[in-house]
C-alpha positions in Angstrom: -21.8 24.5 22.5 -22.1 28.1 22.7 -20.9 31.0 24.8 -23.2 34.0 25.7 -22.1 36.8 27.6 -25.0 37.3 30.4 -24.3 40.8 31.6 -21.5 43.4 31.1 -21.1 46.5 33.0 -20.4 49.6 31.1 -16.7 50.4 30.6 -15.2 53.3 31.8 -14.6 55.9 28.8 -13.9 59.1 30.4 -11.4 59.5 33.3 -12.7 59.6 36.7 -13.5 63.2 38.5 -11.4 64.2 41.4 -14.1 63.5 43.8 -14.3 59.9 42.4 -10.4 59.3 42.8 -10.8 60.4 46.4 -13.5 58.0 47.1 -11.6 55.2 45.2 -8.3 56.3 47.4 -10.4 56.5 50.6 -11.8 53.0 50.1 -8.6 51.6 49.3 -7.1 52.8 52.6 -10.0 51.4 54.5 -9.6 48.2 52.9 -5.8 48.3 53.7 -6.7 49.0 57.6 -8.9 46.2 57.6 -6.6 43.8 56.2 -3.8 45.1 58.6 -6.3 44.6 61.5 -6.9 41.4 60.6 -3.2 40.4 59.9 -3.9 39.5 56.2 -1.0 39.3 54.1 -1.3 39.5 50.5 1.3 38.7 47.8 1.3 38.7 44.1 3.4 36.4 41.7 3.5 33.5 39.8 3.3 29.8 41.0 5.3 27.9 41.8 7.6 30.4 43.5 10.1 27.6 44.1 11.0 24.4 42.0 13.4 21.8 43.4 16.3 21.5 41.1 16.5 17.8 42.0 12.8 17.0 41.2 11.4 19.4 39.0 8.5 17.0 37.9 7.4 16.1 41.5 4.0 16.4 42.5 4.5 19.1 45.4 5.9 21.5 42.2 3.2 20.7 39.8 -0.1 19.6 41.1 -0.1 19.1 45.0 0.5 21.7 47.7 2.5 19.1 49.5 4.2 16.4 47.8 5.7 13.0 49.4 9.4 14.6 49.9 8.2 18.1 51.1 6.1 16.9 53.7 9.0 15.7 55.5 11.2 18.8 55.3 11.8 20.8 58.1 9.7 24.1 58.5 11.8 27.2 58.4 
């Protein structure tokens, strides 16, 4: 087996100009507005965000989105 790089974009080796930063910032604001208009919520963090103290190895905490126990829990 071998691994080969197919394509690599040039790395940024110099700081962005003020004009480039303004364009990057403006793009970020446009994306934020589109996400907000679409009621999209983004989160960042490790998963799982919760692990049961009673069943740390349960499928809902290791491999499945919903396990046999959590499927029956009331929504909060």
